[in-house]
N, C-alpha and C positions, 0 to 999 in steps of 0.2 A: 464421204471424203472424195475430193477431186482425184481423178485417175492420173497417175504419173507416167504410165507406160506408153508404149507405142504399138502400132499394129504390125503384125507379121506380114511380110510381103514377099511372095515368091517371084516377083518380077525383078529381083536383085536391084533395089534402089541404091543410089548414092547416099551415104550418111550425111545428115545435115551438119555442116561445119559448126553452126551455133550450138547444136545439141552435143556434138562431140567435144567441143570446148568446155561446155558445162560439166560433162561427165569427167573429163580429165581433171578439172578443178576439184570435183567432189571426191576423187581418189587421193587427193593430197590431205589425208586425214588418217585417223585410226579406223581400220576396217575390222569390224567385229564379225569374226567367223563363228556363227551362232550354233549352239548345241540344240538338239531336239528332245524335249521331254516326252517319253513314251508312257503309256499306262503301265501298271505294275508288272504285268506279264510280258511287256515289251511288244504286244501285238498291235497297238494302235497309237498314233500320234495324238497327244493331248493338246489340242489346239487352244483351248482356253488357257492352259498353263503357259504355253508358248507365247500367247498374246500378252499375258501378264508380265512374263520375263522381258519381252521386247519393249513394252511400255515403260517398264522401270529403267531399262537401258537408255531409252530415248529421253526420259526425264533427267537422267544423269548427264546427258550431253552427247550420247552417241548419235551419229548422223549417217554412218556408212555401214551397211549390213551385207554380209555374204552368207546367205543360207545355202544348205545342201553342198557344203564343202566337206573336207575330211573331218573337221570337228563336228559337222552336222551329220556324220555317218552316211555320206552319199551312197556308198556301195551297199548299204543295208536297206535302202529305200526303194520303193517302186516309183515309176514315173508319176503315177497318180498322186502318191504321197509328196513327191518333190514339188509338183505344181501347187498342191494345197498348202504346203509349207511356205512357199514364196508368196502366195496370196495372203496368208496370215501376216507375213512380214509387212506387206504393203498396207494392210488394213490397220495394223497395230502401231504404225509409226506415222509421223507427220509428213506433210507434203514436201517439206524441205529435206527429207531423208532420201538416200539412194540405196536401192536394193539390186544386187547382182547375184543371180542364182547360179549355182554350180551346174555344169552340163557336161556330158561326155558320152562316149560310145560311138556307134556307127553314125554316119551322116544322116540317114533317115530318122534315127532316134533323136539326134541332136536337133534336127529341124522341127520335129513334132514337139519336143520339149520347149524349144525356143518359142514356138507358137503359143504353147500353154502359158509360159512365163509372161509373154507379151500381153496375153489376154488377162492375166492376173494383175497387170500394172507394173511389172518390173522395169527397171531402167537399163539393165545390162545382163549379160551372161558371162560367167567365168568358165572357160574351157578347162576342164580337169586335165592334169598331166596325163599323157597317153600311157595306157597300161599294156599296149600291144608288145608282144615279145620280139617281133622282127620289124622294127620301124626303120624308115629310110628318110633322110632329110628332105628329099624332093616330095615324097609322099606326105610328110608332115606339112610342108608348105601348102600343098594342094588341099589338104584337109582343112587347115585354118582359113585359107582363101575361100573355100567353099562355104564355110560357116559365115564369114564376113559377107559373102554374096547373098546369103539366104535370109538374113535378118537385118532389120534396121535398129535393133537393140545395140547398145555399145558392147564391144567384145573385150574381155580381159584374158590375156594369155597367162596360164599358170605353169611356171617352170619349177619342177621339184627335183630335177636331176639332169644328167648330161644328155638325155634323149632329145630334149628341146635345146638344140645347140645355139651357139652365138649366131651362126649364119642364118638359122631359121628366124630367130628373134629380130635380127637386123632387118631382114626383108619385110617381116610382118609389121614392124613399126611404121612402115610407109603407108599402110592402109589407114584411111580416115576413120574406119570403123573401130580400129584397135585403140582403145582409150587408155589402157593401162597394162603393165606387165607385172605380175606377182612373181618375184624372183625368190624362190624358197630353197636356195642352195647355199650352204655355209661356206661360200667362196667369195670373199670381198674382192680379191684380185680379178676374178672372172667377171663379177658384177661391174666393177669399174671399167674394165675394157669393153664390155658390152654396151654400157651407157655411152662411152666415147665413140664407139663404132656406129651406133644407131643414129641415123639422121632424122628419123621420124619424130613427130611431136607426141610423145606418150608420157604418162605419169609412171614413174618407176616406184614400185611398192616393195618394201622389204617384207618378204613372206615368211620370215622365221622369227617374227615377234620381237618382244621387248629386249631380249638379251643382245640382239645385234642392232638395235635401233640407232645407236650413236654412230657406229662404224659405217653402216649403210647410208645414213643421212649425210655424212661427210662426202661420200662418193656419189651422191645424186638421188637417193631415195627421198621422196617428199611425202611418203606415207608408209605405214606398216600395218600388218595384220596382228590381231590379238585373239588368243583363246582364253587366257585367264581373265581378260576384260569382261567375259560373261559374268564373273562374280566379284571382280574388283575393278569396275569401270572407272571409278574416280582416280584410282592410282595410275592407270595407263593413260587416261586423258591428261593428267597432270604431267606425266612424262612427255607426252607429245607437245604440250604447251611449252615446256622447258626447252625442248629441242628447237621448236619453232622460234623461240626468243633468243636462242644461242646461249641459254643459261646452262652451260655444260656441267658445272659443279652440281647443281640441283638435279639435272638429268641423270648424272652418274649415281647420285644418292638414291633416286627412285628406282633406277634400273637394278641396282644392287639389292634393293629391298624385294624386288620381284623375282630375282634370279632363282632363289630356292624353289619357288613354285614351278618355274620352267625346268629346273633340274629334275624335279620330281616327275614331271611329265615325260622326261627322257628315259626314265628307268623302265626296265622290262616288267616289273611286278614280280610277285612271289611265284615260284614254281614255273618260270618261263624264261626262255633263252632269247626271245625275239625282242629287238630294240623298240623302244618308244611305246610299248603297249599300254603304259599308264596315261598316254596323252589325253584321250577323250574321257576316260573314267575320272581323272583329276578334275576336269572341267565340270563334269556332272555332279561329282561329290562336292565341289566348291559351290555350285549353285545351291545345293541343299544347305550347306553351312551358312550361306548368305541369306537364307530365308526364302529362296526362290525354288522353282521346280526343276530338278535335274532328272530324276527318274532313272530307270535301268539303261544299260547299254544293250545293243543287239549283238549276237554272234556275227563275226568271229572275235568281237571284243569281249573282255571279261571285267567284272567289277574290281575295285581296289581291294587289296588285302587290308586287314585290320591295322597292321603296322603302318602301311602307307596312308591310310585314312587318318590315323593319329598324327602322323607327320604333317599331313596337309592341314589339319586343324591348327597345329602350332604356327605354321607359316601364315595361314589365313588370318588368325587372330592378331598377329603382329602387324600385317599390312592394314587390316581393317581398323585397328585402333589408331593408326597414323592418319588415315584418310577419311575416317568417319563413315566407313561403309556400313551398309545395312547389316545388322547382326541377327 
């Protein structure tokens, strides 16, 4: 397969305007944040199963893939595993697909991982939301600028909370290398104001999936991420098509059909007080229901309870019967 990626260059090149424009266009789509099937003991990534999952998604129409994000259990992976997972994504999808691998941590680690992603043929990196306890806006700006300077891959900024402030985003959108912003905070007002304030030419991506797809689209998001799309891709692609065509009644109908799956992902799960713990386990169990490979989760995640699994099966059957999804 023809290599789609770019060489890592520590001479701090200027991003190619043509390449940046292509990547911005490619993010005006459904971004599939992919899950990683592990072997039964959770010790090893099952690359054959991952490739089969990705090929099925591609055949159903997926063209934008974000491996090694939160749905991909980024924090439970080693850098070697991350690089190999990105390589599998490149090899298992077509030349018209875009792959943006999750990346984070110290600047030396980010640079090394970007190097590995570029060698694997990735198109872009998605910088994970910072997990530093004591962040400073100026320090964040310098961090993102340094990443842009260090790679000629496209850069996606991932905002998952207030730490990545409007002022940080507005400045970063001026960088040619920044091709998209994944805005994953349930604050439509803040999103709309950020889009209005940012002069840079970036693609705004709704990072909180189908439930907010209509509201964010109205305010300027031309793409959105999906987790449930791992196992009901036809439904989420139909939703995106309806929004693109301005068919709002159909879009609302599809959105409402997917909402119970998203609501279940928000739940803490049995015997737990921490929010959203079902998020990744729902996706992995959903993959199994759809006939694909989900596999176990790694700690600190935990599998679905029997009650939640039964609930998931009911919701999945309803969506799959409507959209003819694999059973």
